[in-house]
C-alpha positions as CSV (number, residue, x, y, z in Angstrom):
1,M,2.4,-25.2,-18.7
2,A,5.6,-26.3,-20.5
3,C,7.3,-24.9,-23.6
4,K,9.8,-26.5,-25.9
5,L,11.5,-25.7,-29.2
6,R,11.5,-28.1,-32.1
7,S,12.3,-28.0,-35.8
8,M,9.8,-28.2,-38.6
9,A,10.6,-27.8,-42.3
10,A,8.5,-25.1,-43.9
11,A,5.9,-26.7,-46.1
12,V,3.7,-25.1,-48.7
13,V,0.0,-25.7,-48.3
14,L,-2.2,-24.1,-51.0
15,L,-5.3,-22.7,-49.3
16,A,-6.5,-20.3,-52.0
17,A,-9.2,-21.5,-54.3
18,G,-9.4,-20.7,-58.0
19,G,-10.8,-17.4,-59.3
20,A,-9.5,-14.2,-60.8
21,Q,-5.7,-13.8,-61.0
22,A,-4.4,-12.4,-57.7
23,A,-1.8,-9.7,-57.3
24,P,1.8,-11.0,-57.0
25,V,2.7,-12.2,-53.5
26,E,6.2,-12.0,-52.0
27,P,7.4,-15.6,-52.2
28,K,9.0,-15.5,-48.8
29,Y,5.8,-14.4,-47.1
30,E,3.8,-16.9,-49.0
31,R,6.0,-19.7,-47.9
32,L,6.1,-18.5,-44.3
33,F,2.3,-18.1,-44.2
34,D,1.7,-21.6,-45.4
35,A,4.2,-23.0,-42.9
36,A,2.5,-21.2,-40.0
37,W,-1.0,-22.3,-41.1
38,K,0.1,-25.9,-41.5
39,A,2.0,-25.9,-38.1
40,V,-1.3,-24.9,-36.4
41,D,-3.4,-27.2,-38.5
42,Q,-1.2,-30.2,-37.5
43,T,-0.4,-29.5,-33.9
44,F,-2.9,-27.2,-32.2
45,Y,-4.1,-29.2,-29.2
46,D,-7.9,-28.9,-29.8
47,P,-9.1,-31.1,-32.8
48,A,-12.1,-28.8,-33.0
49,F,-10.0,-25.6,-33.2
50,H,-12.2,-24.0,-30.6
51,G,-15.1,-24.2,-33.0
52,V,-13.3,-22.3,-35.7
53,N,-13.2,-23.4,-39.3
54,W,-9.4,-23.2,-39.5
55,K,-9.2,-23.9,-43.3
56,A,-11.6,-21.1,-44.0
57,V,-9.8,-18.8,-41.7
58,G,-6.5,-19.6,-43.5
59,A,-7.9,-19.0,-46.9
60,R,-9.4,-15.7,-45.9
61,H,-6.2,-14.3,-44.5
62,R,-4.0,-15.8,-47.2
63,A,-6.0,-13.8,-49.7
64,K,-4.6,-10.7,-48.0
65,L,-1.0,-11.6,-48.7
66,A,-0.8,-9.5,-51.8
67,G,-1.0,-6.4,-49.7
68,V,2.0,-7.4,-47.5
69,D,5.3,-5.8,-48.2
70,T,7.1,-5.7,-44.8
71,D,7.8,-7.9,-41.9
72,A,5.6,-5.8,-39.7
73,E,2.7,-6.2,-42.1
74,F,3.2,-9.9,-42.3
75,Q,3.4,-10.3,-38.5
76,A,0.2,-8.3,-38.2
77,L,-1.6,-10.5,-40.8
78,V,-0.6,-13.8,-39.2
79,S,-1.3,-12.5,-35.7
80,A,-4.8,-11.6,-36.8
81,M,-5.3,-15.1,-38.2
82,L,-4.0,-16.7,-35.0
83,A,-6.2,-14.4,-32.8
84,E,-9.4,-16.0,-34.3
85,L,-8.6,-19.2,-32.3
86,K,-8.8,-17.2,-29.0
87,S,-6.0,-19.1,-27.3
88,S,-3.0,-18.4,-25.2
89,H,0.4,-19.7,-26.1
90,L,-0.2,-18.8,-29.8
91,S,2.0,-16.2,-31.5
92,V,4.3,-15.6,-34.4
93,R,7.7,-13.9,-33.9
94,P,9.9,-12.3,-36.5
95,P,13.7,-12.6,-36.7
96,S,15.7,-10.8,-34.0
97,S,17.0,-8.4,-36.6
98,S,13.6,-7.5,-38.0
99,S,12.1,-4.0,-37.4
100,A,8.8,-5.8,-36.8
101,R,10.1,-6.7,-33.3
102,G,8.8,-3.6,-31.7
103,V,9.7,-2.8,-28.1
104,G,8.9,0.0,-25.7
105,P,10.7,1.8,-23.0
106,A,11.8,-0.5,-20.2
107,V,8.7,-0.2,-18.1
108,Q,5.7,-2.3,-17.2
109,V,2.4,-0.6,-17.8
110,R,-1.1,-1.5,-16.6
111,D,-4.4,0.1,-17.3
112,Y,-6.0,1.6,-14.2
113,A,-9.4,3.2,-14.8
114,G,-8.5,3.8,-18.5
115,R,-5.1,5.3,-17.7
116,R,-1.7,3.8,-18.7
117,V,0.1,3.6,-15.3
118,I,3.7,2.5,-14.9
119,T,4.0,-0.3,-12.4
120,E,7.7,-1.2,-12.7
121,V,10.8,0.3,-14.2
122,A,13.7,-2.0,-15.2
123,V,17.0,-1.5,-13.3
124,A,19.9,0.0,-15.4
125,S,17.4,1.1,-18.1
126,D,17.2,4.5,-19.8
127,A,13.7,4.7,-18.3
128,Q,15.3,4.6,-14.9
129,R,17.9,7.2,-15.9
130,Q,15.1,9.5,-17.1
131,T,13.5,9.1,-13.6
132,L,10.3,7.4,-14.7
133,R,8.7,5.9,-11.6
134,P,5.9,3.5,-10.6
135,G,2.7,5.4,-10.4
136,D,3.6,7.8,-13.3
137,V,0.7,8.0,-15.8
138,I,1.6,8.0,-19.5
139,M,-0.7,10.7,-20.9
140,S,0.3,10.6,-24.5
141,G,3.0,9.1,-26.8
142,A,3.6,5.8,-28.6
143,L,5.3,3.2,-26.5
144,S,6.1,0.6,-29.2
145,G,8.8,1.1,-31.9
146,P,12.1,-0.2,-33.2
147,L,14.7,-1.2,-30.7
148,G,17.0,1.7,-29.8
149,S,14.6,4.4,-31.1
150,T,13.3,7.2,-28.9
151,A,9.8,7.5,-27.5
152,T,8.6,10.9,-26.6
153,L,6.1,10.6,-23.7
154,E,4.0,13.1,-21.8
155,V,3.9,11.9,-18.2
156,E,2.0,12.9,-15.1
157,T,3.9,12.1,-11.9
158,C,2.4,11.1,-8.6
159,S,2.6,14.7,-7.4
160,G,0.5,15.9,-10.4
161,E,3.4,17.4,-12.3
162,R,3.3,17.1,-16.1
163,R,6.5,16.6,-18.0
164,T,7.8,15.4,-21.4
165,V,10.3,12.7,-21.4
166,S,12.4,11.3,-24.3
167,V,13.3,7.7,-23.4
168,R,15.0,5.0,-25.4
169,R,13.0,1.9,-26.4
170,E,14.8,-1.1,-24.9
171,A,14.2,-4.8,-24.6
172,A,13.6,-5.6,-20.9
173,F,12.0,-8.1,-18.6
174,W,12.7,-11.0,-21.0
175,P,14.6,-13.2,-20.4
176,P,13.5,-12.8,-16.8
177,A,16.0,-11.9,-14.0
178,R,18.0,-14.8,-12.7
179,P,17.7,-16.5,-10.3
180,A,13.9,-16.6,-10.6
181,F,13.6,-17.5,-6.9
182,S,14.3,-15.3,-4.0
183,W,13.4,-15.8,-0.3
184,S,13.8,-14.2,3.1
185,Q,12.3,-14.2,6.5
186,I,11.3,-11.7,9.2
187,A,11.4,-12.3,12.9
188,V,8.2,-10.6,14.1
189,R,8.6,-11.4,17.8
190,P,10.3,-14.1,19.8
191,G,9.4,-17.4,18.4
192,V,7.5,-16.0,15.4
193,K,9.1,-15.7,11.9
194,I,7.3,-15.1,8.6
195,G,8.8,-16.4,5.4
196,Y,8.6,-14.8,2.0
197,L,9.2,-16.7,-1.2
198,R,9.0,-14.9,-4.6
199,V,9.0,-17.1,-7.7
200,D,9.0,-15.4,-11.1
201,R,9.5,-18.6,-13.3
202,F,9.2,-22.4,-12.9
203,D,11.9,-23.3,-15.4
204,D,14.4,-26.1,-15.7
205,G,16.4,-26.2,-12.5
206,A,13.5,-24.9,-10.4
207,A,13.1,-28.1,-8.3
208,E,16.6,-27.7,-6.8
209,L,15.9,-24.1,-5.9
210,I,12.5,-25.0,-4.4
211,D,14.2,-27.6,-2.1
212,A,16.8,-25.1,-1.1
213,A,14.2,-22.4,-0.3
214,M,12.0,-24.8,1.7
215,A,15.0,-26.0,3.7
216,D,15.6,-22.4,4.8
217,L,11.9,-21.5,5.3
218,G,10.7,-24.8,6.8
219,G,10.9,-23.5,10.3
220,T,8.9,-20.3,9.8
221,S,5.5,-19.6,11.5
222,G,3.8,-18.6,8.2
223,L,4.8,-18.3,4.6
224,I,3.9,-15.9,1.8
225,I,4.5,-17.4,-1.7
226,D,4.4,-14.6,-4.3
227,V,3.7,-15.6,-7.9
228,R,2.2,-12.3,-9.0
229,N,4.9,-11.8,-11.6
230,N,5.3,-15.5,-12.6
231,S,4.9,-16.0,-16.3
232,G,5.0,-19.8,-16.2
233,G,7.5,-22.5,-17.1
234,N,6.9,-26.2,-16.6
235,T,5.6,-28.7,-14.1
236,S,8.5,-28.1,-11.7
237,A,5.8,-26.0,-10.0
238,L,4.5,-29.2,-8.7
239,R,7.7,-29.8,-6.6
240,L,6.7,-26.6,-4.7
241,G,3.2,-27.9,-4.3
242,S,4.5,-31.1,-2.9
243,Y,5.5,-29.3,0.3
244,F,1.9,-28.4,1.1
245,G,-0.3,-31.3,0.2
246,D,-0.5,-35.1,-0.1
247,E,1.1,-37.0,-3.0
248,A,-1.7,-36.7,-5.5
249,P,-2.5,-36.1,-9.2
250,A,-2.3,-32.4,-9.9
251,V,-2.7,-31.8,-13.7
252,V,-3.1,-34.0,-16.8
253,L,-1.7,-33.0,-20.2
254,L,-3.5,-34.4,-23.3
255,S,-2.2,-34.0,-26.8
256,R,-4.0,-33.5,-30.1
257,A,-3.4,-37.1,-31.1
258,Y,-4.9,-38.4,-27.9
259,L,-7.9,-36.1,-28.1
260,N,-8.5,-37.1,-31.8
261,A,-8.6,-40.7,-30.9
262,L,-10.7,-40.2,-27.8
263,G,-13.8,-39.4,-29.8
264,H,-15.7,-37.8,-26.9
265,P,-15.3,-34.9,-24.4
266,V,-12.7,-35.5,-21.7
267,G,-14.3,-37.0,-18.6
268,P,-13.2,-38.1,-15.1
269,A,-12.5,-41.7,-16.4
270,D,-10.1,-40.4,-19.0
271,I,-8.2,-38.5,-16.4
272,R,-8.1,-41.4,-14.0
273,D,-6.6,-43.5,-16.8
274,A,-3.8,-41.1,-17.4
275,P,-0.4,-42.7,-16.6
276,K,1.2,-41.4,-13.4
277,V,4.3,-39.2,-13.9
278,S,6.4,-37.9,-11.0
279,G,9.5,-35.7,-10.9
280,A,9.3,-34.5,-14.5
281,Y,10.7,-31.1,-13.8
282,T,12.2,-30.0,-17.2
283,D,10.7,-29.1,-20.5
284,E,12.3,-32.2,-22.1
285,S,11.0,-34.6,-19.5
286,V,7.5,-33.2,-19.6
287,F,7.2,-33.6,-23.4
288,A,8.9,-37.0,-23.3
289,A,6.4,-38.2,-20.7
290,V,3.4,-37.2,-22.9
291,T,5.0,-38.8,-25.9
292,R,5.9,-42.0,-24.1
293,H,2.4,-42.5,-22.9
294,Q,0.7,-41.9,-26.3
295,G,-0.4,-38.4,-25.6
296,S,-1.8,-38.6,-22.1
297,A,0.2,-38.1,-18.9
298,G,-0.9,-37.3,-15.3
299,F,1.6,-35.2,-13.4
300,W,1.6,-35.8,-9.6
301,T,3.0,-34.0,-6.6
302,E,5.4,-36.0,-4.4
303,D,5.6,-37.2,-0.8
304,V,8.2,-35.1,0.9
305,G,7.7,-36.8,4.3
306,A,8.8,-34.8,7.3
307,K,9.8,-31.8,5.2
308,R,6.1,-31.0,4.5
309,Y,5.3,-27.5,5.6
310,K,2.5,-27.3,8.2
311,A,2.2,-23.7,9.1
312,P,-0.3,-21.3,7.4
313,V,0.4,-20.3,3.8
314,V,-0.8,-17.3,1.7
315,V,-0.3,-17.4,-2.1
316,L,-0.3,-14.0,-3.8
317,T,-1.7,-14.0,-7.4
318,G,-2.4,-11.3,-9.9
319,E,-3.0,-10.4,-13.5
320,D,0.5,-11.5,-14.6
321,T,0.3,-14.9,-12.9
322,G,0.3,-17.1,-16.0
323,S,0.6,-20.6,-17.5
324,A,2.5,-23.0,-15.1
325,A,2.1,-20.6,-12.3
326,E,-1.7,-20.9,-12.7
327,G,-1.3,-24.7,-12.5
328,F,0.5,-24.1,-9.2
329,A,-2.3,-21.7,-8.1
330,W,-5.0,-24.2,-9.0
331,Y,-3.3,-27.0,-7.1
332,M,-2.8,-24.8,-4.0
333,R,-6.5,-23.7,-4.1
334,L,-8.0,-27.1,-4.6
335,N,-5.7,-29.4,-2.6
336,T,-4.2,-27.4,0.3
337,H,-5.2,-25.1,3.1
338,A,-3.4,-22.2,1.5
339,R,-5.2,-18.9,1.2
340,L,-5.0,-17.2,-2.2
341,V,-4.9,-13.4,-2.0
342,G,-4.8,-10.8,-4.8
343,R,-6.5,-10.8,-8.1
344,P,-7.6,-13.4,-10.7
345,T,-4.7,-14.9,-12.7
346,A,-4.1,-14.3,-16.4
347,G,-6.1,-17.2,-17.8
348,A,-3.3,-18.5,-20.0
349,L,-2.8,-22.1,-18.9
350,L,-1.8,-24.4,-21.8
351,S,1.4,-26.3,-22.8
352,G,3.1,-24.6,-25.7
353,E,5.8,-25.5,-28.2
354,T,7.9,-23.1,-30.4
355,T,8.6,-24.1,-34.0
356,P,11.0,-22.4,-36.4
357,L,9.3,-21.5,-39.7
358,G,12.4,-20.5,-41.7
359,D,14.2,-17.2,-42.3
360,G,14.5,-16.6,-38.5
361,W,10.7,-16.6,-38.0
362,S,9.1,-18.9,-35.4
363,I,5.6,-19.7,-34.1
364,T,4.4,-20.8,-30.7
365,I,1.5,-23.2,-30.6
366,P,-0.4,-24.8,-27.6
367,V,0.2,-28.5,-28.3
368,H,-1.2,-29.9,-25.0
369,G,-4.4,-29.1,-23.1
370,V,-4.5,-29.1,-19.3
371,W,-7.1,-30.8,-17.1
372,G,-7.5,-31.1,-13.4
373,P,-7.5,-34.5,-11.6
374,D,-11.4,-34.5,-11.5
375,G,-11.7,-33.9,-15.3
376,T,-12.2,-30.1,-15.0
377,S,-10.7,-28.2,-17.9
378,F,-8.0,-25.8,-16.8
379,N,-7.4,-24.7,-20.4
380,D,-6.9,-20.9,-20.2
381,A,-9.0,-20.9,-17.0
382,S,-8.3,-18.0,-14.7
383,V,-7.7,-18.9,-11.0
384,P,-9.9,-16.8,-8.6
385,P,-8.3,-15.8,-5.3
386,H,-10.1,-16.5,-2.0
387,E,-9.7,-12.8,-1.2
388,T,-9.6,-10.1,-3.8
389,V,-7.5,-7.1,-3.0
390,A,-8.0,-3.9,-4.9
391,A,-4.8,-2.4,-6.3
392,G,-4.5,1.0,-7.9
393,R,-2.2,3.9,-8.7
394,E,-2.4,5.3,-5.2
395,D,-0.7,2.2,-3.9
396,L,2.1,2.5,-6.4
397,C,2.6,6.2,-5.6
398,Q,2.8,5.5,-1.9
399,G,5.0,2.5,-2.2
400,R,2.3,0.4,-0.5
401,D,1.8,-3.4,-1.3
402,A,-1.8,-4.1,-0.3
403,D,-1.4,-7.8,-1.1
404,I,1.5,-8.2,1.3
405,A,-0.4,-6.2,3.9
406,R,-3.4,-8.5,3.8
407,A,-1.1,-11.6,3.8
408,L,0.5,-10.4,7.0
409,D,-2.9,-9.7,8.6
410,L,-3.7,-13.4,7.9
411,L,-0.5,-14.8,9.1
412,I,0.4,-12.7,12.2
413,K,-2.0,-13.2,15.1
414,P,-2.1,-10.7,18.0
């Protein structure tokens, strides 16, 4: 829901018990491993660690350090340890110079019926120059590898042609394109205009862009809000939600310290007691609000008065709608008359924090859980659309957007 970077000195925590003398371990990896384990041990939002014995997990994976000789092997080992918690917003990243930071060609790929299908090609990329296209199927070839290396792929085009492509592996799609907001409107007939608002991130500065967009789109007869490619951000998403519902609690963030002290499962009374926070639309303000209120903060939408949007709204969601964008989708589904169309969201809603471990390594950890205003856990909960629209390779090959088509059916009356 919100991400922040903070510093933590690497600390050594000895997890291995006595026994036979172990093989020598690279001191750097030993130190980094212990720092990563301790960071999770101290700050992971759930005191119960999702039912996992975190100490035992750490000891088991630490015993494998003797076989680690490269950054890639170390990243794989720590990633396997973190995966046992089955949580989003939990990952370890090597230094930017490390060969462990594998990348692929500058394309987005999705599995359709067991086939790797290209859904998007980055502009100005080598993949675009090599004429890879949405709808192409990658039949064989390794996508991931060192930055700047070449991937040799066998590709099946939409016309059924098979070809072999040598394409450079490039870092693309992150950081996301700026600005993350774009909007337009179409005059359908006299007196009827449909607005379209695409939001790919809810980052710092989003609130101002939201107000600008809604000032332009406020007079439309219907509005499509597209968060299908929105990977998250922070609670600035609630500024957009404010244009469609009453001033109300939307989400509550609870920290590890609060949950430790609570001593029982989170219930409606705990949510009602969360201090009211409005207008916290930056990472810094979100984390400060939780800290200021001893680990519990309820984030509210605002009353925008006459600017409230009253025409029909369709929100487009999909598999890549994640984190703060899911918080927005939950709010729109539960508190407004908007219609959600598309596919279920990613199921990756938590509040994460990134911590340097030393030597250029860092770890991201979910440090706040997310609950709805009625006490329902939103933690990594996927948002179901009101209407599911099937999407497949045929749509990509034909340049058809079935989600937009359904939204227009709902918004434009004969």
